[in-house]
VOGUTOR-579271 format. One record per residue (C-alpha): x, y, z; residue in three letters. Coordinates in Angstrom, 1 decimal. Each point is the difference from the previous one (the first is absolute). Layout:
<nodes>
+--------+--------+--------+---------+
|     c1 |     c2 |     c3 | residuo |
+--------+--------+--------+---------+
|      X |      Y |      Z |     ALA |
...
+--------+--------+--------+---------+
</nodes>
This chain:
<nodes>
+--------+--------+--------+---------+
|     c1 |     c2 |     c3 | residuo |
+--------+--------+--------+---------+
|  -30.4 |   23.5 |   -0.5 |     UNK |
|    2.2 |   -0.4 |   -2.7 |     UNK |
|    3.6 |    0.5 |   -0.4 |     UNK |
|   -1.2 |    1.8 |   -3.2 |     UNK |
|   -2.2 |    2.1 |    2.2 |     UNK |
|    2.6 |    1.1 |    2.4 |     UNK |
|    2.2 |    0.3 |   -2.3 |     UNK |
|   -2.4 |    2.7 |   -1.8 |     UNK |
|   -0.7 |    1.7 |    3.7 |     UNK |
|    3.7 |    0.2 |    1.4 |     UNK |
|    0.8 |    2.0 |   -3.1 |     UNK |
|   -3.0 |    2.0 |   -0.4 |     UNK |
|    0.9 |    1.0 |    3.4 |     UNK |
|    3.7 |    0.6 |   -0.6 |     UNK |
|    0.3 |    1.7 |   -2.2 |     UNK |
|   -3.4 |    1.8 |    0.4 |     UNK |
|   -2.4 |   -0.7 |   -3.6 |     UNK |
|   -1.2 |   -2.3 |   -1.5 |     UNK |
|    1.6 |    1.2 |   -3.2 |     UNK |
|    3.3 |   -0.3 |    1.6 |     UNK |
|   -0.7 |   -3.4 |    1.1 |     UNK |
|   -1.3 |   -1.4 |   -3.6 |     UNK |
|    2.7 |    1.8 |   -1.3 |     UNK |
|    2.7 |   -2.4 |    2.1 |     UNK |
|   -1.8 |   -2.9 |   -0.5 |     UNK |
|   -1.1 |    0.1 |   -3.7 |     UNK |
|   -3.7 |    0.0 |    1.0 |     UNK |
|   -2.6 |    2.0 |   -1.0 |     UNK |
|   -0.9 |    2.8 |    2.5 |     UNK |
|   -3.8 |   -1.5 |    0.1 |     UNK |
|    2.0 |   -3.9 |    0.5 |     UNK |
|    1.3 |    1.6 |    3.1 |     UNK |
|   -2.6 |    2.5 |    1.2 |     UNK |
|   -2.2 |   -3.9 |    0.1 |     UNK |
|    2.7 |   -1.7 |    1.4 |     UNK |
|   -0.1 |    1.9 |    3.4 |     UNK |
|   -3.9 |    0.6 |   -0.5 |     UNK |
|   -0.3 |   -3.5 |    0.9 |     UNK |
|    1.8 |   -0.3 |    2.7 |     UNK |
|   -2.6 |    2.6 |    1.0 |     UNK |
|   -3.0 |   -1.5 |   -0.7 |     UNK |
|    1.8 |   -3.2 |    2.0 |     UNK |
|    0.0 |    1.5 |    3.1 |     UNK |
|   -2.2 |    3.6 |   -0.3 |     UNK |
|    2.9 |    2.0 |    1.3 |     UNK |
|    1.1 |    2.7 |   -2.6 |     UNK |
|    4.1 |    0.0 |   -0.5 |     UNK |
|    0.0 |    3.7 |   -1.3 |     UNK |
|   -1.5 |    3.4 |    0.3 |     UNK |
|   -0.9 |    0.4 |   -3.7 |     UNK |
|   -0.8 |    3.3 |   -1.6 |     UNK |
|    3.7 |    1.8 |    0.5 |     UNK |
|    3.0 |    0.7 |   -2.7 |     UNK |
|    1.4 |   -3.0 |    2.7 |     UNK |
|   -1.1 |   -3.3 |    1.2 |     UNK |
|    0.5 |    0.7 |    3.8 |     UNK |
|   -1.2 |   -3.5 |    2.1 |     UNK |
|   -2.6 |   -0.7 |    2.2 |     UNK |
|    0.8 |   -1.3 |    3.9 |     UNK |
|   -0.8 |   -3.3 |   -2.0 |     UNK |
|    2.6 |    0.6 |   -3.0 |     UNK |
|    2.6 |    1.0 |    2.7 |     UNK |
|   -0.4 |   -3.3 |    1.9 |     UNK |
|    0.2 |   -2.6 |   -3.0 |     UNK |
|    3.4 |    2.3 |   -1.9 |     UNK |
|    2.2 |   -1.9 |    2.4 |     UNK |
|   -1.2 |   -3.1 |   -0.4 |     UNK |
|   -0.2 |   -0.3 |   -3.9 |     UNK |
|    3.8 |    1.6 |    0.1 |     UNK |
|    1.0 |   -2.9 |    2.4 |     UNK |
|   -1.8 |   -2.1 |   -2.7 |     UNK |
|    1.4 |    1.4 |   -3.1 |     UNK |
|    3.5 |    0.3 |    1.6 |     UNK |
|   -0.7 |   -4.0 |    0.9 |     UNK |
|   -0.6 |   -0.3 |   -3.9 |     UNK |
|    3.3 |    2.2 |   -0.9 |     UNK |
|    2.4 |   -2.2 |    2.2 |     UNK |
|   -1.6 |   -3.5 |   -0.9 |     UNK |
|    0.8 |    1.5 |   -3.6 |     UNK |
|    3.1 |    1.0 |    0.8 |     UNK |
|    1.2 |   -2.8 |    1.7 |     UNK |
|   -0.8 |   -2.3 |   -3.0 |     UNK |
|    1.4 |    1.8 |   -2.8 |     UNK |
|    2.8 |   -0.3 |    2.6 |     UNK |
|    0.3 |   -4.0 |    0.1 |     UNK |
|   -0.2 |    0.4 |   -4.1 |     UNK |
|    2.4 |    2.2 |   -0.3 |     UNK |
|    2.6 |   -1.7 |    2.9 |     UNK |
|    0.2 |    3.4 |    2.2 |     UNK |
|   -1.8 |   -0.6 |    2.8 |     UNK |
|   -1.9 |   -2.9 |    1.8 |     UNK |
|    1.2 |   -3.5 |    1.6 |     UNK |
|    0.4 |   -3.4 |   -1.3 |     UNK |
|   -0.4 |   -3.4 |    2.1 |     UNK |
|    1.8 |   -2.6 |   -1.5 |     UNK |
|    0.9 |   -3.6 |    1.3 |     UNK |
|    3.3 |   -1.7 |    0.0 |     UNK |
|    1.6 |   -2.7 |    0.6 |     UNK |
|    1.3 |   -0.5 |    3.6 |     UNK |
|    3.5 |   -0.8 |   -1.2 |     UNK |
|   -0.1 |    2.6 |   -2.2 |     UNK |
|    3.8 |    0.4 |   -0.2 |     UNK |
|    0.6 |   -3.3 |   -0.9 |     UNK |
|   -1.5 |    0.4 |   -3.5 |     UNK |
|    1.2 |    3.0 |   -1.1 |     UNK |
|   -2.9 |    2.6 |    1.5 |     UNK |
|    2.5 |    1.8 |    2.4 |     UNK |
|    0.1 |    2.9 |   -2.0 |     UNK |
|   -4.0 |    0.2 |   -0.8 |     UNK |
|   -1.1 |    2.7 |    1.5 |     UNK |
|    3.4 |    2.4 |   -0.5 |     UNK |
|   -0.8 |   -0.2 |   -3.7 |     UNK |
|   -3.6 |    0.4 |    0.5 |     UNK |
|    0.8 |    3.3 |    2.2 |     UNK |
|    2.6 |    1.2 |   -2.5 |     UNK |
|   -2.6 |   -0.1 |   -2.8 |     UNK |
|   -3.2 |    1.0 |    2.1 |     UNK |
|    1.6 |    2.2 |    3.0 |     UNK |
|   -3.9 |    1.7 |    0.8 |     UNK |
|   -1.5 |   -3.6 |    0.2 |     UNK |
|   -0.2 |   -1.6 |    3.4 |     UNK |
|    1.1 |   -3.7 |   -0.3 |     UNK |
|   -1.4 |   -2.7 |    2.6 |     UNK |
|    1.8 |   -2.9 |   -0.6 |     UNK |
|   -1.1 |   -3.3 |    2.7 |     UNK |
|    2.1 |   -2.9 |    0.1 |     UNK |
|   -2.2 |   -3.2 |    0.7 |     UNK |
|   -0.4 |   -3.3 |    0.0 |     UNK |
|   -1.6 |   -1.5 |   -3.5 |     UNK |
|   -3.7 |   -0.6 |    1.6 |     UNK |
|    0.2 |    3.7 |    1.5 |     UNK |
|    0.6 |    1.8 |   -3.2 |     UNK |
|   -2.7 |   -2.2 |   -1.8 |     UNK |
|   -2.3 |    0.7 |    2.9 |     UNK |
|    0.7 |    3.7 |    0.3 |     UNK |
|   -0.3 |    0.5 |   -4.5 |     UNK |
|   -3.4 |   -1.7 |    0.5 |     UNK |
|   -0.5 |    2.2 |    2.3 |     UNK |
|    0.8 |    3.6 |   -1.5 |     UNK |
|    2.8 |    0.6 |    2.3 |     UNK |
|    2.8 |   -0.8 |   -2.1 |     UNK |
|   -0.5 |    1.2 |   -3.9 |     UNK |
|    2.0 |   -2.9 |   -0.9 |     UNK |
|    3.2 |   -2.3 |    1.0 |     UNK |
|    2.4 |   -2.2 |   -0.6 |     UNK |
|   -0.4 |   -3.3 |    1.8 |     UNK |
|    0.9 |   -3.7 |   -0.4 |     UNK |
|   -2.5 |   -3.0 |   -1.3 |     UNK |
|   -2.3 |   -1.4 |    1.2 |     UNK |
|   -2.6 |    1.9 |    1.6 |     UNK |
|   -3.5 |    0.1 |   -0.1 |     UNK |
|   -0.8 |    1.9 |   -3.1 |     UNK |
|   -3.5 |    0.2 |    0.2 |     UNK |
|   -0.4 |    3.9 |   -1.0 |     UNK |
|    3.1 |    0.5 |   -0.6 |     UNK |
|    2.1 |    0.3 |   -4.0 |     UNK |
|    3.2 |   -2.2 |    0.4 |     UNK |
|    2.7 |    0.8 |   -2.8 |     UNK |
|    2.8 |   -2.7 |    0.3 |     UNK |
|    3.6 |    2.0 |    0.0 |     UNK |
|    2.9 |   -2.9 |    1.2 |     UNK |
|    0.2 |   -2.8 |    1.8 |     UNK |
|    3.4 |   -1.0 |    2.1 |     UNK |
|    0.8 |   -3.2 |    1.2 |     UNK |
|    0.5 |   -0.6 |    4.2 |     UNK |
|    2.3 |   -1.9 |    1.0 |     UNK |
|    1.1 |   -1.9 |    3.0 |     UNK |
|    2.8 |    2.1 |    2.7 |     UNK |
|    1.8 |   -2.3 |    2.4 |     UNK |
|    3.2 |    0.5 |    2.0 |     UNK |
|    1.7 |   -3.7 |   -0.9 |     UNK |
|    0.9 |   -0.7 |   -3.3 |     UNK |
|   -1.2 |   -3.7 |   -0.1 |     UNK |
|   -3.6 |    1.5 |   -0.1 |     UNK |
|    0.7 |    2.4 |   -3.2 |     UNK |
|    2.1 |   -2.8 |   -1.3 |     UNK |
|   -3.2 |   -1.1 |   -2.5 |     UNK |
|   -3.5 |    1.2 |   -0.6 |     UNK |
|   -2.2 |    0.2 |    3.2 |     UNK |
|   -2.2 |   -2.7 |    0.2 |     UNK |
|   -3.4 |    0.5 |    2.3 |     UNK |
|    0.5 |   -2.5 |    1.7 |     UNK |
|    3.4 |    0.7 |    1.5 |     UNK |
|   -1.2 |    3.4 |    1.1 |     UNK |
|   -1.0 |   -1.3 |    3.5 |     UNK |
|    3.2 |   -1.7 |    0.4 |     UNK |
|    1.9 |    3.4 |    1.5 |     UNK |
|   -2.0 |    2.8 |    1.4 |     UNK |
|   -2.2 |    2.1 |   -1.7 |     UNK |
|    0.3 |    4.2 |    0.1 |     UNK |
|   -3.2 |    1.8 |   -2.0 |     UNK |
|   -0.3 |    3.9 |   -0.2 |     UNK |
|   -3.3 |    2.0 |    0.0 |     UNK |
|   -1.1 |   -1.7 |    2.9 |     UNK |
|   -3.4 |    2.6 |   -0.2 |     UNK |
|   -1.4 |   -1.7 |   -3.0 |     UNK |
|    1.8 |   -3.9 |    0.4 |     UNK |
|   -1.5 |   -2.3 |   -2.0 |     UNK |
|   -2.1 |    2.7 |   -2.2 |     UNK |
|    3.3 |    1.7 |   -1.5 |     UNK |
|    0.5 |   -1.2 |   -3.6 |     UNK |
|    3.2 |   -1.3 |   -0.3 |     UNK |
|   -1.2 |   -2.0 |    3.3 |     UNK |
|   -3.0 |   -1.7 |   -1.2 |     UNK |
|    1.8 |   -1.3 |   -2.8 |     UNK |
|    2.5 |   -1.7 |    2.6 |     UNK |
|   -2.8 |   -1.1 |    2.0 |     UNK |
|   -1.9 |   -1.4 |   -3.2 |     UNK |
|    2.9 |   -2.0 |   -1.2 |     UNK |
|   -0.1 |   -1.6 |    3.5 |     UNK |
|   -3.3 |   -1.1 |   -0.2 |     UNK |
|    0.2 |   -1.7 |   -2.8 |     UNK |
|    3.1 |   -1.9 |    1.4 |     UNK |
|   -1.8 |   -0.2 |    3.4 |     UNK |
|    3.0 |    1.7 |    1.8 |     UNK |
|   -0.4 |    2.5 |    3.1 |     UNK |
|    1.5 |    2.9 |    0.1 |     UNK |
|    0.4 |    1.5 |    3.4 |     UNK |
|    2.1 |    3.4 |    0.1 |     UNK |
|    2.1 |    0.0 |    3.2 |     UNK |
|    0.3 |    3.6 |   -0.3 |     UNK |
|   -2.7 |    2.5 |   -1.5 |     UNK |
|    1.3 |    4.0 |   -0.6 |     UNK |
|   -1.0 |    2.6 |   -2.1 |     UNK |
|    2.6 |    0.7 |   -2.1 |     UNK |
|    2.4 |   -1.6 |   -2.8 |     UNK |
|    3.1 |    1.8 |    1.5 |     UNK |
|   -0.9 |   -1.2 |    3.7 |     UNK |
|   -0.6 |   -3.8 |   -1.8 |     UNK |
|    3.8 |    0.9 |   -2.2 |     UNK |
|    1.4 |    0.4 |    3.4 |     UNK |
|   -1.4 |   -2.8 |    1.9 |     UNK |
|    1.2 |   -2.1 |   -2.8 |     UNK |
|    3.5 |    1.1 |    0.2 |     UNK |
|    0.3 |   -0.7 |    3.4 |     UNK |
|   -1.0 |   -3.6 |   -0.5 |     UNK |
|   -3.4 |   -0.1 |    1.6 |     UNK |
|   -1.6 |   -1.4 |   -3.1 |     UNK |
|   -0.8 |    0.1 |   -3.6 |     UNK |
|   -2.5 |    2.3 |   -1.6 |     UNK |
|   -1.3 |    0.7 |   -3.7 |     UNK |
|    1.1 |    3.6 |   -2.1 |     UNK |
|   -1.2 |    1.5 |   -2.5 |     UNK |
|    3.8 |   -0.5 |   -2.3 |     UNK |
|    0.3 |    4.1 |   -0.4 |     UNK |
|    0.5 |   -0.3 |    3.7 |     UNK |
|    2.9 |   -2.2 |   -0.9 |     UNK |
|    1.5 |    2.2 |   -2.0 |     UNK |
|    0.6 |    3.2 |    2.2 |     UNK |
|    2.9 |    1.1 |    0.3 |     UNK |
|    0.1 |   -0.4 |    3.9 |     UNK |
|   -1.4 |   -3.7 |    0.3 |     UNK |
|    2.0 |   -2.0 |    2.4 |     UNK |
|    2.2 |   -2.3 |   -1.7 |     UNK |
|   -0.2 |   -2.5 |    2.9 |     UNK |
|   -3.3 |   -0.7 |   -2.0 |     UNK |
|   -0.7 |   -2.7 |   -2.6 |     UNK |
|   -3.1 |    0.2 |   -2.4 |     UNK |
|   -1.7 |   -3.0 |   -2.3 |     UNK |
|   -2.7 |    0.0 |   -2.2 |     UNK |
|   -3.0 |   -2.2 |    1.3 |     UNK |
|   -0.2 |   -3.2 |   -2.4 |     UNK |
|   -3.6 |    0.7 |   -1.1 |     UNK |
|    0.6 |    4.1 |   -0.6 |     UNK |
|   -2.1 |    2.8 |    1.8 |     UNK |
|    0.2 |    3.2 |   -1.0 |     UNK |
|   -1.2 |    3.6 |    1.3 |     UNK |
|   -2.5 |    1.3 |   -2.6 |     UNK |
|   -0.1 |    4.0 |   -0.2 |     UNK |
|   -3.1 |    1.8 |   -1.0 |     UNK |
|   -1.6 |    3.3 |   -0.4 |     UNK |
|   -3.1 |    0.3 |    1.2 |     UNK |
|   -3.0 |    2.4 |   -0.4 |     UNK |
|   -3.5 |    0.7 |    0.9 |     UNK |
|   -1.8 |   -2.0 |   -3.0 |     UNK |
|   -2.5 |    2.5 |   -1.8 |     UNK |
|    2.3 |    3.1 |    0.9 |     UNK |
|    2.4 |    2.1 |   -1.7 |     UNK |
|    2.8 |    0.9 |    2.3 |     UNK |
|    0.6 |    3.9 |   -0.1 |     UNK |
|    2.7 |    1.7 |   -2.0 |     UNK |
|    2.6 |    0.0 |    2.8 |     UNK |
|   -1.1 |   -3.3 |    1.5 |     UNK |
|    0.3 |   -1.1 |   -3.6 |     UNK |
|    3.9 |    1.3 |   -0.5 |     UNK |
|    1.1 |   -1.7 |    3.1 |     UNK |
|   -1.4 |   -3.3 |   -0.7 |     UNK |
|    1.9 |    0.6 |   -3.4 |     UNK |
|    2.9 |    0.5 |    1.8 |     UNK |
|   -0.1 |   -2.5 |    3.0 |     UNK |
|   -0.2 |   -3.2 |   -3.1 |     UNK |
|    3.3 |    1.3 |   -1.8 |     UNK |
|    1.7 |    0.3 |    2.7 |     UNK |
|   -1.3 |   -3.6 |    1.1 |     UNK |
|    0.5 |   -1.6 |   -3.3 |     UNK |
|    3.4 |    2.1 |   -0.3 |     UNK |
|    1.5 |   -3.0 |    2.4 |     UNK |
|   -0.7 |   -2.8 |   -1.4 |     UNK |
|    3.0 |   -2.5 |   -0.7 |     UNK |
|   -1.7 |   -2.0 |   -3.3 |     UNK |
|   -2.9 |    1.1 |   -2.4 |     UNK |
|   -1.6 |   -3.5 |    1.7 |     UNK |
|   -0.8 |    1.9 |    2.6 |     UNK |
|   -1.4 |    2.6 |   -1.8 |     UNK |
|   -4.5 |   -0.3 |    0.1 |     UNK |
|   -0.8 |    3.7 |   -1.5 |     UNK |
|   -0.8 |   -0.2 |   -3.2 |     UNK |
|   -1.4 |    4.2 |   -0.2 |     UNK |
|    2.3 |    2.9 |   -0.6 |     UNK |
|    2.2 |    1.3 |    2.8 |     UNK |
|    1.1 |    3.5 |    0.3 |     UNK |
|    3.8 |    0.4 |    0.4 |     UNK |
|    1.4 |    1.0 |    3.2 |     UNK |
|    0.6 |    3.2 |   -0.3 |     UNK |
|   -3.6 |    1.2 |   -1.2 |     UNK |
+--------+--------+--------+---------+
</nodes>
């Protein structure tokens, strides 16, 4: 039993005529009649009492009718939902966002999107970069922003911007010159993103430098958020690494001093999508918006790695 056969049956039953059904469907009367007859011959059951001025469904026809309606309603609903996604009049968009989005000009992302498309449900997921990569790869998210490096299998990765990681301490003498990895163990080490530990992209870069110099790094405190790490450093409990954007926040403690690494370490931000898949129009819109907002926070042109088109923030 095909969808076309069910359409022919449904409209013949509701319009009470093969001719009327044919006119509605843009078919010929013999075509509609033959489509119905194929259902009848498949199951050996007549669907209509023929011969009168109008078609009257048999018991089999009355039994089939609600199921045909349910199928056609589902098709109509699916078509309506897909058109809503295309026009921005409905649907849901899921997009991964940097966990510390507020430091990178992204705090207004949801508000700008929702003003432009108030009928679209927006799901912004702030996760560690590894989780964003996995969620995009698995189809849970359409795309997202993350920090490199992450495993690239199954993903399209577009580098956007890099920003220096700095050393932070409450002791000014620890920041009087660029920090050498060999000097890190001289004071207690505090690191954030405890859940992912040394798999975090920033921490991995630090670990690689330490390994090349034969240095073992053992944090005395591991917590989850960068804000908590800043608070602990401000209380003199140890030193940490921080994205430069965090140090530029208006509420960043004046008691914390910062310096670059002797061999610079960078957070490299990228847009990630699933390989071989095209973003839906609404996902493409929020991706363009997120990229524009992120790039607007670059302090120097050297920080920008992306050379593609950038849509204006008012878009």
